C-alpha positions as a Markdown table, in Angstrom:
| # | Residue | x | y | z |
|---|---|---|---|---|
| 1 | Met | 12.8 | 221.5 | 23.6 |
| 2 | His | 16.4 | 221.0 | 22.7 |
| 3 | Glu | 15.8 | 217.3 | 21.8 |
| 4 | Leu | 12.6 | 218.0 | 19.9 |
| 5 | Leu | 14.0 | 220.9 | 17.7 |
| 6 | Arg | 16.2 | 220.1 | 14.8 |
| 7 | Pro | 19.7 | 221.7 | 14.6 |
| 8 | Ser | 19.4 | 225.3 | 13.3 |
| 9 | Gly | 15.7 | 225.1 | 14.3 |
| 10 | Thr | 13.7 | 228.1 | 15.6 |
| 11 | Leu | 11.9 | 228.3 | 18.9 |
| 12 | Val | 9.2 | 231.0 | 19.4 |
| 13 | Leu | 8.2 | 231.8 | 22.9 |
| 14 | Asp | 5.5 | 233.8 | 24.6 |
| 15 | Ile | 7.2 | 234.6 | 27.9 |
| 16 | Phe | 4.3 | 235.2 | 30.4 |
| 17 | Pro | 3.8 | 236.4 | 33.1 |
| 18 | Ile | 6.8 | 238.7 | 33.5 |
| 19 | Gly | 7.1 | 239.5 | 37.1 |
| 20 | Asp | 8.8 | 238.7 | 40.4 |
| 21 | His | 5.9 | 237.2 | 42.4 |
| 22 | Thr | 6.7 | 234.0 | 44.3 |
| 23 | Thr | 3.4 | 232.3 | 44.1 |
| 24 | Gly | 1.7 | 230.5 | 41.3 |
| 25 | Pro | 0.7 | 229.0 | 39.0 |
| 26 | Pro | 1.3 | 230.8 | 36.8 |
| 27 | Tyr | 4.8 | 231.2 | 38.1 |
| 28 | Ala | 6.8 | 234.4 | 37.4 |
| 29 | Met | 9.0 | 234.4 | 34.3 |
| 30 | Ser | 11.7 | 236.8 | 33.0 |
| 31 | Ala | 13.8 | 237.2 | 29.9 |
| 32 | Lys | 16.9 | 236.5 | 32.1 |
| 33 | Leu | 15.4 | 233.2 | 33.4 |
| 34 | Val | 14.7 | 232.0 | 29.8 |
| 35 | Glu | 18.1 | 233.1 | 28.7 |
| 36 | Asp | 19.7 | 231.1 | 31.6 |
| 37 | Leu | 17.8 | 228.0 | 30.6 |
| 38 | Leu | 18.3 | 228.1 | 26.8 |
| 39 | Thr | 21.8 | 229.5 | 26.4 |
| 40 | Pro | 23.6 | 226.4 | 27.9 |
| 41 | Leu | 21.6 | 224.3 | 25.4 |
| 42 | Gly | 23.1 | 226.1 | 22.4 |
| 43 | Phe | 20.2 | 228.6 | 21.7 |
| 44 | Thr | 20.8 | 232.2 | 20.8 |
| 45 | Cys | 18.1 | 234.9 | 21.1 |
| 46 | Thr | 17.4 | 236.6 | 17.8 |
| 47 | Leu | 14.3 | 238.7 | 18.9 |
| 48 | Leu | 13.0 | 239.8 | 22.2 |
| 49 | Arg | 10.1 | 242.4 | 22.3 |
| 50 | Glu | 6.7 | 243.1 | 23.7 |
| 51 | Pro | 3.8 | 241.9 | 21.6 |
| 52 | Gly | 2.3 | 244.3 | 19.0 |
| 53 | Glu | -0.8 | 246.4 | 19.9 |
| 54 | Lys | -3.0 | 244.2 | 17.7 |
| 55 | Ala | -1.7 | 240.9 | 19.1 |
| 56 | Arg | -4.4 | 240.6 | 21.7 |
| 57 | Pro | -5.7 | 242.7 | 24.6 |
| 58 | Lys | -3.1 | 243.7 | 27.1 |
| 59 | Thr | -2.9 | 241.7 | 30.4 |
| 60 | Thr | -2.0 | 243.1 | 33.8 |
| 61 | Ala | 1.1 | 240.9 | 33.8 |
| 62 | Gly | 4.0 | 241.7 | 31.5 |
| 63 | Glu | 4.6 | 239.6 | 28.4 |
| 64 | Leu | 7.4 | 239.2 | 25.9 |
| 65 | Ile | 7.7 | 237.5 | 22.5 |
| 66 | Ala | 11.1 | 235.8 | 22.0 |
| 67 | Val | 12.6 | 234.0 | 19.1 |
| 68 | Trp | 15.6 | 231.7 | 19.8 |
| 69 | Lys | 17.7 | 229.9 | 17.2 |
| 70 | Arg | 19.3 | 226.5 | 18.0 |
| 71 | Ser | 22.9 | 226.1 | 17.0 |
| 72 | Ser | 23.6 | 223.7 | 14.2 |
| 73 | Gln | 25.8 | 221.5 | 16.3 |
């Protein structure tokens, strides 16, 4: 993503499924995992929240919406 996104670009993620299971696919995700992957590449999280009630039916696995901003460098 780092190479595809222009400097100061915005990356919107649907982090799914949130969990700690060790099998997959889909493999377990977490906000911390995404942070550990994107922060060293110059991204800063500007929004992290659960999807709104009207986004779509809830799933049994957790889900987060995240917005990351790439540094201008």
